[in-house]
N, C-alpha and C positions, 0 to 999 in steps of 0.2 A: 529355468534356473537352476544353478546349484550352488553349493557352498563355495564352490570355485572361484562364482563369479562374486560373491562379496570378501572371498580372502582377497582377492587381486587389487582391489579398490585400498587398500593397506599396504601400506610400504614397511618391511622389516625393520629398516634400520631406525627410522621415524618412528615407529610405534615404541622401540626399545628407547629410543633418547627420551621421550615423552613419561615412560615408567620413570627413568633417572632424575627427571624433570620434578616429580612430585613432592612437593612439599609436607611441614609439619601441619598447615593449615586444611591443607586437600586431607590427610587422615582423616584429622578431626573431623570434617566436616562428612568424611564418608560414613566413621563410627554413629554421629547422629543421626543419619537416616533410620527410616523403618525398611528400604529397600533400595538398592545400590545399584549402580550402573556402571557400564564399563569404564569408563572414567574414574570412578569411583574404584573398582576392581585394579586397575591399575595403581592407584595411592593405597592401596591395603597390600597391593605385594613390591612395594618402592624400597629401597631402604631407609623413607622416612619413617615407615610403620613400625621400625624394625621395635623400637623403644614404647610401641603398644601394644605389644605382643599379648601381653597378660589383658587387659581391656578385651581385644580381640578373641582371645580364648574365653571369658568368661558370656562373649555375646555368642559367637558358635556355639558354645554349648546348651545354653538357653535354647535359640532358635533350633538346636535338634532334637532335643527333649521335646519341644514344644509340638514338631511335626513327629519322630520316629518315636519317643521316648527312651527308658532305656532299655534297649533291645540292640543287641548284636546278630546283624541275619549271617548264618554261614553258611560257605558253601565251599567245593573242592573243586579242583582241578585232574582230570583225566587225562592224560597225555596219549593220545592212538597212533603218533608217527614222529619220526624226526626227520624223515626223508625232507628233504629242504632243496627248489631249485635255486632260491633266492643268495648271494653272495652279500649279506649284511655282516659289516667287519666287525661289529659290537654283539655277533649273536654267534652262541657254540653250536647251532643247529646250521647255521652257514655252510652250500656244496663244497665249501674247498678245505673244511676241517675234516680232517682224516677220524672219523667215529664211525664206533657200528652203529647201523641204521635199521630202525626195526620200523613197522607197520603191522600193526597189533588186526587180525580177524576176528569176527564178531565173539566167537567161542573164548579167543585170551580176553576181548573186554569184556564178557560176561565173569570172568575169573576176577576181575577188579572193581567188578561192579558190586559182588558177594561181600567183597572185604570191606567197599565203601557205605556200606547196606548196616553191616554190622556194626559199623561205626556209630552209626544213628546220621549218616549223612541224608539227606533229600533233596537239595541243591546241588546242581552237576553241572560244570563247566568244562566241556571236549575240547583240547587243546591240539594242532596240528604245526606240523612244517609244512611249509607253502610249497606244496607237489603234486598239483593238479593232475598231472598226467597218473599221480599213482592214487590220491585221494582227491578226487574228484565230488561232484554233486549224487552220485550214483552210490557212491562209497559211504558218504555221510549222509543220506538220507534212509539208506540200510540201518548204522549203525544209531542213528536218531531214533528211527521206528524199534528196534531191539530194545531202548537202555529205556524208552521214552514212559513205560509203565511202569518201571520202578522208582522215579521221582516224582516231586511235586513241581519242579523245572528243570526244562535241560537249557543250557547255555552254549553259543559255539565261539570259539576264538580260532579262526581259521584264516585261510585265503579270503582274498576278498572275492565276491561270488556276481551273479547278475542277479538281477531283479526277480526273473520266474523265477530263478534257482534258490533264491531267499523264500520266496512264496512254497515252493513245493516243500521247504523246510517246515515254514511255517505250518504247512498241513501237516506233517510227518508229527509234528510236537516241539518243535525250537519255542520259546518266546523273547529270547535275551541274544542279542550278536553285539560283541566286543570286537571293537578293529580302532587300534590304535597308530595314528600318525605318526609317530616316533620324532618326528619335529613340523611341524609348520614354515620352515627356512625353507622353500621353495629352491630355492640358489645353492644351499648346503647341501639340498637331500640327497642329489647325487655321488657324493662324497661318503657317506654313509652306507650306501644303495646301487653299485655298479652295477650288476647284475639281475636279470629274472623280474619274474614281473613286477616283483614290488618296486622295479626301479621307476615305474611309470605312475608319478609323483599326483597327480591328477586322476586318476582310475581308482588309487588308493584315498584320494580324499572324499571324493563321491561315495563311497559307500556307505556310509549313513545314510545319503539320501537315498539309495535304492532301497538300504533294508528299512526306511520310513514307509517308499511307495510299495514296498511287500507288505505292509500291515506287522512286521516285527514289534510285540509288545514293550519291549524298553532296549535300549542300545547305549552303547559304553562305550564313551571315548577317551583319548589321553594323549599325552607327550609323555616321549620316555626323557626322563630327569638326568641332562648331564651331555646329552646329544651336543647341544646349542645352549646359547643364553636360558637358565631356566622360566626366567621371569616373563619375557618374551613371547616364550612356547605356549607357557601356561594362558601370556592374554590371547593369545591365537585360538586355545582349549576352548577359554572363557567364551569369545567370540561366535565359535563354531555350537557351542552349547546354545547360548540364545537364539542363533540363526535358527539351529532342529528343534526348537519349544516354539518358535513361531510358525514354521512350515508345517510341522508333524505331532501336532499339540494331543493327539491320543496318546501318543507313546511317550513312557515313562525314562528316563535318564541317567546314568551312571557316569561319575568321574573314578579315573583312576590315574595313581600318581607313581608310576614303577619309576625307580630308581638305577641306573647299572649297579650291574651286579659282578663279580668273576667269573669266568666261562672259560670253556677253549679255545685260547686266542690270548692277544695282549693287549688291546684297545681298550685307552684310559678314556673316563671322561673330559671331557672340552670344558664343561663348565660345572663341576661336583656342589651339589647342592645339600649345605649340613643339616642335623637336626633340628634347629632352630629355626633356617629358613624353611625346612620342610611342614614344620607346627604353623609358622607365618602362612605358607600356602594353604594347607589344610582350612582355616580360620578363614581364607579373605574368600576361597570358595563358597564355604557355609554362609558365610554373610550375603555373596554376591546373589547365591541361589538356594534360598532354605529349603527345596523340596526335590534337589537332587541326591543320589544316593552319591556318597563317596567309599570307595573299596582303595580296604590296604592289602597286601598280600606279605606272604610269607620270605620277601624280600627286605622286608625291614624288619629291625631287632625286637625281639620279646618286650624289653621296658617300653621303646617306642609306640609299640602297639599299644598295649596299656596304657600310656597317657594318652594316646589317638581319640581311644573313646570318649575321653572328655570334651575332644573339640572340634566334634565332628564325622569324626567316622561311624561308617553305618553298617559296613558290609564287609568280611576277613572270610580266607580262606585260613586253615590249620590241617597240620601233620603232611603238608602236602611234598608229592614226585615229581619233580620235572624229567622224569623220565619213561620212555612208553615201557609198563607191565611192570611199573617200580610198586606198585601197592602189592600185590601176587607175589611177585618174585623182583624184588629191586636189584640192580644191576648200576652201578652210581655213573659208570662210565659214559650211561645213554642222558644223563642231565644236559638240559639246557641252560641253565648256570646256577650257581649254590646257591640254597636258601640259605634267609637268615633267622629266621623264627621257627627253632626244628621241634618245638615243644607238640607232646601229642595232643589227639583229640582230648583227650580227658584235660589233660593241661592246660588245655586251650579254657578250653568250656569253665572250669575252676577258678582264671586264670580270669575270667569275665565277671561271674560272680561276685570274686576279692572286688572287682571295681566297681561294683553298683549296679552290676548290668544281669542282662538274661541274655543268654546264648539264644535266637533259635534256629532251631533244624527245618522247619516248613514253614513258608509263607502262604498261612491260609487267605488272605486279602487276595492273593494273586488267583485264585485257581478255583474258591466255592461262593 
């Protein structure tokens, strides 16, 4: 059994209707509970919950402080390649976009590493376009073994791999894999992914199962907010989280909330989510699962990320570049998407302290 078997028990349209049918009394019932279930989560992401955002935020802050304290875990993404065999219509890397393609070798990657270490980062996220013939398991294993001695944690956000391939990378030194389903709407999924390995909805959906079977210590999931109805996609993300925690209980989990950002192309969000709704969603995830990490990247504005520290966000990137080689030798024509929060590492660290939190560069509990 995988999450796909759980997913097909639920009808997208029926779950969407159920969310919009939630009432004020459903919201109040959810807010009165010590631990929320999936029906409570629906209420908290519903339009009926919007007038209760302040109460949700207060509760979310309390739960976050109890579990994580006043800390924000810092990480940095390192894009190692922008070659991609997929035709994702919303992504700047897609195979039909006429951009300059680059795949970094280990020597070039180590130049990037030198910059990132000098900035103080100890948690690294390796990111790549999905081109298995050029960036396959042998390449990733070589890269992981080269960079692992320099970081407390090495994470991966690349194409879905096989269970045995994830096991190889765990042995090489990765502890965290991020894989986002983009949308859980199986019927609509082909519209956004018409070509490439990513067009296989089920194979991508079952990737966290393969990570769990391979012994990956931490798994990150999420939906790309804006492709479909954000409330419904968020419900299916919560359902996915619940399934994974039950079946791979030794693993830690993270939720990411990426919103569509400008890129090379013209795709516009089908269901944009505004800042108030985004705050509502963060609070709802925290009330649903006090233990889960909630990650916000530089896709979000500086003002929003400063606020989000107080309502449930626990992990953030800083000074991010979405171009291969972008730290040592920036070339903006290689970007996957345009970042929103352009603060330097020092500016981000100071902003965190101004909010009464402490930036954490190394997760000692993870490694000691």
